[in-house]
VEXMI-220380 format. One record per residue (C-alpha): x, y, z; residue number from 0; residue in one letter. Coordinates in steps of 0.2 Angstrom, whole numbers, always signed. Example, Ala and Ser with C-alpha at 12.3 -4.5 7.8 and 13.67 -1.06 7.14 Angstrom:
       x       y       z   resi   resn
     +62     -22     +39      0      a
     +68      -5     +36      1      s
This chain:
       x       y       z   resi   resn
     -69     +48    -221      0      m
     -55     +38    -226      1      k
     -42     +42    -210      2      y
     -54     +42    -196      3      g
     -54     +27    -191      4      f
     -35     +26    -189      5      l
     -30     +40    -180      6      l
     -40     +31    -163      7      i
     -50     +18    -162      8      f
     -66     +17    -163      9      c
     -76      +6    -149     10      a
     -91      -5    -153     11      t
    -105     -15    -138     12      a
    -101     -31    -137     13      a
    -100     -44    -121     14      l
     -83     -47    -110     15      f
     -78     -65    -112     16      s
     -72     -75     -99     17      a
     -60     -84    -111     18      q
     -42     -76    -108     19      k
     -35     -69    -124     20      t
     -13     -68    -127     21      k
     -11     -53    -137     22      v
      +5     -56    -147     23      q
     +13     -40    -160     24      f
     +21     -40    -178     25      i
     +32     -26    -176     26      l
     +40     -16    -192     27      p
     +59     -16    -194     28      d
     +64      -2    -198     29      s
     +58      +8    -182     30      v
     +60      +6    -161     31      e
     +44      +6    -155     32      l
     +38      +8    -136     33      p
     +42      -5    -123     34      r
     +23      -9    -123     35      y
     +24     -19    -141     36      f
     +38     -27    -133     37      q
     +30     -38    -124     38      k
     +14     -51    -126     39      n
      -1     -47    -116     40      r
     -12     -57    -110     41      v
     -31     -49    -108     42      l
     -44     -58     -95     43      s
     -57     -55    -111     44      s
     -56     -56    -127     45      k
     -66     -39    -129     46      d
     -54     -30    -117     47      l
     -41     -29    -130     48      w
     -53     -13    -137     49      a
     -47      -3    -125     50      f
     -29     -11    -126     51      e
     -33      -6    -144     52      r
     -34     +14    -142     53      e
     -20     +11    -130     54      k
      -9      +6    -142     55      a
     -13     +20    -158     56      l
     -11     +36    -146     57      l
      +5     +27    -141     58      l
      +8     +28    -160     59      l
      +0     +45    -162     60      s
     +13     +50    -147     61      e
     +29     +46    -160     62      l
     +18     +56    -175     63      g
     +10     +42    -182     64      y
      -7     +46    -185     65      f
     -11     +35    -199     66      t
      -6     +20    -192     67      a
     -16      +5    -194     68      q
     -19     -10    -181     69      l
     -22     -26    -194     70      k
     -30     -41    -180     71      e
     -29     -58    -186     72      t
     -41     -66    -171     73      p
     -40     -84    -167     74      s
     -50     -94    -153     75      e
     -34     -90    -140     76      e
     -24     -77    -147     77      e
     -24     -60    -156     78      l
     -10     -56    -166     79      v
     -10     -39    -172     80      v
      +1     -31    -186     81      e
      +6     -16    -182     82      v
      +8      -5    -199     83      l
     +16     +13    -195     84      l
     +11     +24    -211     85      g
     +19     +43    -214     86      k
     +25     +52    -201     87      k
     +19     +69    -196     88      f
     +26     +83    -185     89      d
      +9     +93    -180     90      g
     -10     +90    -180     91      i
     -23    +104    -180     92      t
     -37     +98    -171     93      v
     -58    +107    -171     94      r
     -66     +99    -157     95      f
     -87     +99    -154     96      e
     -91    +112    -141     97      a
     -97    +100    -129     98      s
     -77     +91    -129     99      l
     -71    +111    -124    100      l
     -73    +109    -106    101      p
     -63     +99    -105    102      l
     -49    +106    -113    103      l
     -49    +121     -99    104      p
     -29    +120    -101    105      s
     -28    +120    -120    106      l
     -30    +137    -132    107      k
     -44    +135    -141    108      t
     -51    +150    -156    109      d
     -68    +154    -158    110      h
     -73    +140    -166    111      e
     -64    +126    -156    112      g
     -46    +124    -165    113      t
     -32    +120    -157    114      v
     -16    +118    -165    115      t
      -3    +107    -156    116      f
     +15    +109    -153    117      k
     +16     +91    -157    118      n
     +11     +74    -157    119      p
     +12     +71    -139    120      k
      +0     +85    -133    121      a
     -11     +79    -144    122      y
     -10     +61    -138    123      a
     -12     +68    -122    124      t
     -27     +79    -124    125      a
     -36     +63    -132    126      m
     -32     +52    -119    127      q
     -35     +64    -104    128      g
     -55     +65    -114    129      m
     -57     +48    -115    130      m
     -52     +44     -96    131      d
     -66     +56     -92    132      e
     -79     +46    -103    133      f
     -73     +27     -97    134      h
     -73     +33     -79    135      n
     -89     +41     -78    136      n
    -101     +28     -84    137      g
     -95     +28    -102    138      y
     -86     +14    -107    139      p
     -91     +12    -126    140      f
     -89     +30    -128    141      a
     -78     +34    -144    142      s
     -71     +48    -156    143      f
     -77     +51    -174    144      r
     -64     +61    -187    145      f
     -71     +71    -201    146      d
     -64     +83    -213    147      n
     -48     +73    -212    148      f
     -32     +84    -223    149      q
     -14     +82    -224    150      a
      -2     +94    -232    151      r
     +14     +90    -232    152      d
     +19     +85    -213    153      r
      +5     +92    -204    154      q
     -13     +84    -203    155      v
     -31     +95    -200    156      f
     -46     +85    -197    157      l
     -61     +89    -184    158      d
     -67     +78    -169    159      v
     -82     +74    -161    160      r
     -89     +60    -148    161      m
    -100     +50    -148    162      e
    -103     +44    -130    163      k
    -114     +25    -132    164      g
    -124     +20    -117    165      p
    -123     +25    -101    166      y
    -119      +9     -89    167      m
    -117      +7     -69    168      v
    -110      -6     -59    169      w
    -124     -16     -59    170      f
    -121     -32     -48    171      e
    -104     -43     -41    172      v
    -105     -63     -42    173      q
     -89     -70     -33    174      l
     -83     -85     -37    175      k
     -71     -99     -27    176      g
     -73    -101      -8    177      d
     -70     -84      -1    178      s
     -79     -80     +17    179      a
     -83     -64     +14    180      l
     -98     -56     +12    181      s
    -103     -47      -6    182      s
    -106     -31      +4    183      k
     -89     -32      +9    184      t
     -81     -34      -7    185      v
     -88     -20     -15    186      l
     -81     -10      -3    187      r
     -64     -18      -3    188      m
     -65     -13     -21    189      m
     -75      +6     -20    190      d
     -87      +0     -31    191      v
    -104      +2     -25    192      p
    -119      -5     -33    193      l
    -128     +10     -45    194      g
    -113     +20     -48    195      s
    -107     +25     -63    196      p
     -94     +13     -71    197      f
     -78     +15     -72    198      s
     -63      +8     -81    199      l
     -50     +14     -71    200      q
     -58      +6     -55    201      k
     -58     -10     -66    202      l
     -41      -9     -68    203      q
     -38     -10     -50    204      e
     -50     -21     -42    205      i
     -38     -35     -42    206      d
     -22     -23     -34    207      l
     -33     -19     -20    208      k
     -39     -35     -17    209      l
     -21     -43     -14    210      k
     -20     -29      -2    211      q
     -29     -41     +11    212      q
     -20     -57     +18    213      s
     -34     -66     +21    214      f
     -39     -69      +3    215      i
     -31     -75     -13    216      e
     -34     -66     -32    217      v
     -38     -84     -40    218      i
     -38     -74     -57    219      k
     -40     -58     -63    220      p
     -58     -50     -64    221      a
     -69     -52     -77    222      e
     -85     -41     -85    223      i
    -100     -40     -95    224      s
    -111     -27     -98    225      f
    -129     -32     -99    226      e
    -142     -22    -100    227      k
    -147     -16     -86    228      e
    -127     -12     -82    229      g
    -109     -20     -79    230      a
    -108     -37     -70    231      v
     -91     -41     -59    232      l
     -86     -56     -61    233      y
     -71     -60     -45    234      v
     -63     -73     -41    235      y
     -56     -79     -23    236      l
     -51     -90     -12    237      k
     -49     -89      +8    238      s
     -30     -91     +15    239      t
     -26     -96     +31    240      k
     -23     -80     +37    241      s
     -28     -80     +58    242      s
     -10     -86     +66    243      s
      -7     -92     +82    244      f
     +13     -91     +91    245      n
     +21     -91    +103    246      g
     +35    -100    +119    247      a
     +33    -101    +136    248      l
     +49    -104    +149    249      g
     +51    -103    +166    250      l
     +66     -90    +171    251      q
     +72     -86    +192    252      p
     +71     -69    +197    253      d
     +89     -64    +200    254      p
     +82     -51    +214    255      v
     +68     -62    +222    256      s
     +74     -79    +220    257      q
     +56     -82    +214    258      r
     +53     -91    +198    259      i
     +44     -81    +186    260      g
     +33     -84    +167    261      l
     +43     -78    +153    262      t
     +38     -76    +136    263      g
     +31     -73    +118    264      d
     +12     -74    +113    265      l
      +4     -69     +99    266      q
     -14     -73     +94    267      l
     -21     -63     +76    268      r
     -38     -66     +72    269      l
     -44     -60     +52    270      l
     -59     -58     +43    271      n
     -67     -72     +56    272      s
     -85     -63     +55    273      l
     -85     -59     +35    274      r
     -82     -40     +38    275      r
     -62     -41     +36    276      a
     -59     -37     +54    277      e
     -45     -38     +63    278      q
     -42     -44     +81    279      f
     -23     -46     +85    280      d
     -16     -49    +104    281      f
      +2     -50    +111    282      n
     +10     -55    +128    283      w
     +28     -53    +129    284      r
     +40     -55    +145    285      s
     +59     -58    +140    286      i
     +65     -49    +158    287      k
     +62     -51    +174    288      p
     +46     -44    +181    289      a
     +44     -34    +165    290      t
     +27     -39    +154    291      q
     +20     -29    +137    292      w
      +2     -32    +131    293      l
      -6     -26    +116    294      n
     -23     -26    +109    295      a
     -30     -20     +95    296      r
     -46     -22     +85    297      f
     -51     -15     +68    298      s
     -66     -17     +59    299      y
     -65      -8     +42    300      p
     -83      -5     +33    301      y
     -97      +1     +47    302      l
    -112      +0     +42    303      f
    -106      -5     +24    304      n
    -100     +14     +24    305      t
     -81     +19     +19    306      l
     -80     +21     +39    307      l
     -70      +9     +51    308      g
     -64     +12     +68    309      t
     -48      +4     +74    310      d
     -48      +3     +94    311      l
     -30      +1    +102    312      r
     -29      -5    +122    313      f
      -7      -6    +130    314      q
      +0     -12    +146    315      l
     +18     -10    +149    316      y
     +25     -13    +167    317      k
     +44     -11    +169    318      r
     +49     -23    +185    319      d
     +44     -10    +200    320      s
     +49      +5    +192    321      t
     +34     +10    +184    322      f
     +17      +2    +176    323      l
     +11     +12    +159    324      e
      -8      +9    +152    325      l
     -12     +17    +135    326      k
     -27     +16    +125    327      s
     -34     +24    +109    328      q
     -50     +26    +100    329      l
     -47     +29     +79    330      g
     -62     +32     +68    331      l
     -52     +30     +50    332      q
     -59     +33     +30    333      y
     -54     +26     +15    334      s
     -54     +36      +0    335      f
     -47     +36     -20    336      a
     -35     +21     -21    337      s
     -25     +15      -5    338      h
     -25     +29      +6    339      w
     -34     +29     +22    340      l
     -36     +44     +32    341      v
     -39     +44     +51    342      k
     -43     +55     +69    343      a
     -38     +47     +83    344      m
     -39     +51    +104    345      y
     -26     +45    +114    346      n
     -27     +43    +133    347      f
      -9     +37    +145    348      s
      -7     +35    +163    349      s
     +10     +30    +168    350      s
     +12     +29    +188    351      n
     +28     +25    +199    352      r
     +30     +11    +209    353      l
     +40      +9    +223    354      f
     +58      +3    +217    355      a
     +58     +17    +205    356      a
     +72     +30    +212    357      s
     +85     +14    +213    358      s
     +84     +11    +193    359      n
     +99     +19    +185    360      a
     +89     +14    +170    361      q
     +76     +24    +172    362      f
     +82     +40    +184    363      p
     +68     +52    +180    364      n
     +51     +45    +184    365      v
     +33     +52    +185    366      a
     +15     +46    +188    367      s
      +6     +57    +174    368      l
      -8     +58    +164    369      r
      -9     +61    +146    370      n
     -22     +65    +131    371      s
     -20     +70    +115    372      m
     -29     +70     +99    373      y
     -22     +66     +81    374      g
     -26     +65     +64    375      l
     -14     +51     +52    376      g
     -14     +45     +34    377      i
     -10     +28     +27    378      n
      -6     +24     +10    379      y
      -2      +4      +2    380      r
      +0      -3     -15    381      k
     +11     -19     -14    382      i
     +10     -35     -26    383      d
      +7     -49     -14    384      y
      +7     -43      +6    385      l
     +17     -57     +14    386      p
     +32     -59      +4    387      n
     +30     -42     -10    388      p
     +39     -41     -22    389      r
     +36     -21     -26    390      k
     +26      -6     -18    391      g
     +26      +6      -6    392      l
     +20      +9     +10    393      l
     +17     +23     +21    394      l
     +11     +31     +37    395      n
     +10     +48     +47    396      a
      +1     +53     +60    397      e
      +5     +68     +73    398      g
      -4     +69     +91    399      f
      -3     +86    +102    400      v
     -11     +85    +118    401      g
     -11     +90    +137    402      q
      -1     +81    +150    403      r
      -3     +83    +171    404      k
     +10     +76    +183    405      v
      +2     +69    +200    406      l
     +15     +76    +209    407      s
     +11     +94    +205    408      d
      -7     +97    +206    409      s
      -3    +113    +195    410      n
      +8    +107    +183    411      s
      -2    +103    +166    412      v
      +9    +105    +150    413      s
      +6    +106    +131    414      t
     +13     +89    +124    415      t
     +15     +84    +104    416      a
     +22     +66     +94    417      k
     +26     +65     +77    418      v
     +26     +46     +69    419      a
     +31     +43     +50    420      f
     +38     +26     +41    421      s
     +40     +23     +23    422      i
     +43      +7     +15    423      e
     +48      +2      -2    424      q
     +49     -13      -9    425      f
     +58     -12     -29    426      v
     +61     -26     -38    427      p
     +80     -30     -44    428      l
     +80     -43     -57    429      h
     +70     -58     -57    430      r
     +70     -64     -38    431      r
     +81     -52     -33    432      w
     +73     -36     -22    433      v
     +80     -21     -13    434      f
     +69     -16      +2    435      r
     +71      +0     +13    436      y
     +61      +6     +27    437      q
     +63     +24     +36    438      l
     +55     +28     +53    439      s
     +56     +43     +63    440      f
     +49     +45     +80    441      d
     +49     +63     +89    442      t
     +40     +66    +107    443      y
     +40     +85    +114    444      y
     +35     +90    +131    445      a
     +43    +106    +142    446      p
     +50     +91    +154    447      t
     +50     +73    +148    448      i
     +53     +60    +160    449      y
     +62     +43    +157    450      s
     +44     +33    +157    451      n
     +41     +41    +141    452      e
     +53     +39    +129    453      s
     +52     +28    +115    454      y
     +60     +11    +119    455      r
     +68      +3    +105    456      f
     +79     -13     +96    457      g
     +75     -29     +92    458      g
     +67     -40     +77    459      l
     +59     -25     +71    460      t
     +66      -9     +76    461      t
     +84      -9     +76    462      q
     +91     -28     +74    463      r
    +107     -34     +82    464      g
    +102     -31     +99    465      f
     +92     -35    +112    466      n
     +73     -28    +112    467      e
     +70     -14    +121    468      e
     +90     -10    +119    469      n
     +88      +9    +118    470      f
     +80     +26    +125    471      l
     +75     +41    +117    472      s
     +63     +54    +114    473      t
     +70     +57     +97    474      t
     +72     +44     +87    475      k
     +77     +36     +66    476      s
     +81     +20     +60    477      t
     +84     +16     +41    478      n
     +83      +0     +36    479      q
     +92      -8     +21    480      f
     +89     -28     +14    481      e
     +94     -35      +0    482      i
     +80     -52      -3    483      r
     +81     -65     -12    484      y
     +63     -71     -17    485      l
     +62     -93     -14    486      l
     +46     -93     -19    487      d
     +29     -85     -16    488      r
     +30     -84      +1    489      n
     +49     -88      +7    490      s
     +64     -77      +5    491      a
     +83     -74     +11    492      v
     +90     -60     +14    493      f
    +105     -47     +21    494      a
    +103     -32     +31    495      f
    +109     -16     +37    496      f
    +104      -6     +51    497      d
    +104     +13     +55    498      q
     +99     +23     +68    499      s
    +100     +39     +76    500      l
     +93     +43     +91    501      y
     +93     +58    +105    502      e
     +88     +54    +125    503      n
     +84     +72    +134    504      t
     +72     +61    +146    505      s
     +86     +58    +158    506      g
     +97     +67    +169    507      l
    +111     +66    +156    508      n
    +106     +71    +136    509      y
    +111     +54    +126    510      r
    +115     +52    +106    511      n
    +119     +40     +97    512      d
    +121     +31     +83    513      r
    +120     +12     +84    514      p
    +121      +3     +69    515      y
    +119     -18     +66    516      g
    +120     -31     +50    517      f
    +116     -47     +47    518      g
    +108     -61     +36    519      v
     +91     -73     +41    520      g
     +77     -81     +29    521      a
     +58     -85     +29    522      n
     +53    -102     +27    523      i
     +32    -103     +21    524      g
     +23    -119     +20    525      s
      +4    -122     +19    526      k
      +5    -124     +40    527      a
     +14    -108     +42    528      g
     +33     -97     +42    529      i
     +46    -101     +51    530      f
     +59     -86     +52    531      s
     +77     -84     +59    532      i
     +89     -71     +58    533      v
    +107     -66     +64    534      y
    +113     -48     +68    535      g
    +127     -42     +73    536      l
    +127     -23     +80    537      g
    +139     -10     +89    538      t
    +136      +7     +98    539      e
    +144     +20    +107    540      q
    +159     +20     +94    541      n
    +164      +1    +100    542      n
    +171     -13     +92    543      p
    +162     -26     +85    544      l
    +160     -39     +97    545      d
    +155     -59     +87    546      f
    +152     -69    +103    547      r
    +136     -54    +104    548      s
    +128     -58     +90    549      g
    +108     -60     +92    550      k
     +98     -74     +82    551      i
     +80     -72     +84    552      h
     +67     -86     +77    553      f
     +50     -89     +77    554      g
     +36     -98     +67    555      y
     +20     -93     +66    556      i
      +7    -105     +63    557      a
     -10    -102     +53    558      y
     -28    -107     +54    559      f
C-alpha cells in the first residue's frame, strides 16, 4: 500500500536502550506547525522515538496532512527528523475492521464499519484513543495497517486494521543508585504490579510519581527494555536527607504565678526509616504562658504490600488553666489512579474545663465535652519538586459527621459536623518566577458551639503578619498569594499577601472580621538544611497599619 506508512506510525519490536537521544526537527518554512515541533526533545532511550513518531504524525494529521512523512537521519546521540508535509486534505473516510468497532462507541458507522470524519482533528482523536487502548493494556507494539488507499480531490479513503504485536507484562524492576527503599515499596509507589499488563501511560508517569516523595531523588529518567518474559524497568534513585529536626527552647516567667516555665518549639520528622515510605511526626510547642500543644502522627502507606495504608494522629492542647483538649484519629487510606488518595477516618476528641475557665475573657463559654465523628476525605498531589515546587497542584477535602455529649448535661447529645478544604497551586510565570495561590476553608457545626471547640489560627502557616493563634473562629477562609523567585533548586525569596474571612459564633457575642497581612520572606537551602525568615505586617478590625507591630518568623530545619 503506497501511502499507508505515511498515515500513522508502524511500530516494530525492539529493545529499549539506555542511551539518551536528542531529537531535532527540521521544519518547512511555509507552514507554522504546533509547538511540539518547535523544541528539541531528549529521549531517555533511542527506541522511545517510535512512540514520539506516532505522536508527531497524529499531530500532523490533525492539520489535514494525512500523507506527511518524517525523514529520519540517525546518529549515535542525535536523531535529525525532517518534516515533509505533503498534500493537505479536508476530510477522511475510514473503514475499520470489526475488532476495532467496540473501541469507537461514540462514532456512527454503517454496516461495513465505515466512518466519515467531519474534520482531520476528529480522525486523529479517534486513532489516538484506539492506540492508547492497546498501548496501556499490554500491547506496546500495536500498530495500524492501512489498505485500499485512495485520494479524491481533498478527501482520503482507506481501510484500517490493527496488528497487536506481542503481549507484554511488567516482569521486573531493577533499582539503580543508593536509595534505601525496598523494590516492593517502589512498585507500589509507581503502581506497576509485576505480572500486570504493560502500560505506556504508567511508564510516562513513573518519574513524576517518584518526585512526589521527599526522601528520594530521581537521578535520571526511568528506562525500559522488552525481554521475552516481559518489560524490565530500570529506576534510578538516590536517597536524600529528608528526616529533620529543628527547635528552640527557652525559659519564660509566668506573669500570674511568677514561676519560671519552659517555652519553645520542637519538631521531629522521620521519613522512610523502615524502608517502607512511612512517616513519623512529632511537634511540641509552648509559646504562651502555661499553654502547650503537642501533635504526633504516624503514616504507613503500603500495608501488606498493597495500596491500602494507615494514618494515626494524636493531639494534646492545654490552654493555661482554662481547658485541656485531647484528640485522636484513626484513618485508613487507599491510593488509586494517578496522584489520588481516598481515606476513611474516625475522630475522637475530649475537652475538659479547668478551674480557671470562668476568668478567661477570650474563652467565655467553655464546657467539658466528648465528640465522636466519622469522616471521608480525598487528596490529590501532583507537583514537579516537593521541597521547592515550580508547578503543580495540591488538593485536600475532608468531611465529618458525629455526635457530641456535654458532660455537664447528661441528656445533651447533639449532632455535629465539620468540613475542611484546601487547594494550593504553583504556576510558572517566567523562568525562575513562580506564582503560588492557596485557599483553605474550615467550618464547624453544632446546635451550640463552645469556645473551646473553635478553630485557632494565625501565624506563619495560616495568616501571616499576626501572632500564632491570634484568632478564634467557627468558620474561616484564608487566601494566600505569593510571588516567588527561585534562587536555586532549594532556595527562594518571595513576597506575600494573606486575606482571611472568619466568623465566631462560639462566644457570648458574635464576631466576624477580614484581617489581612503582607510581607516578604526567604527560604535558603543547603546540604544541611533550610533556613527560613519571614517578615509580615497585618491589620484587623479596620485598624490602620502599625509598622511597630510587624512580626518576624524565622527557623532552621536540619536534615539527617
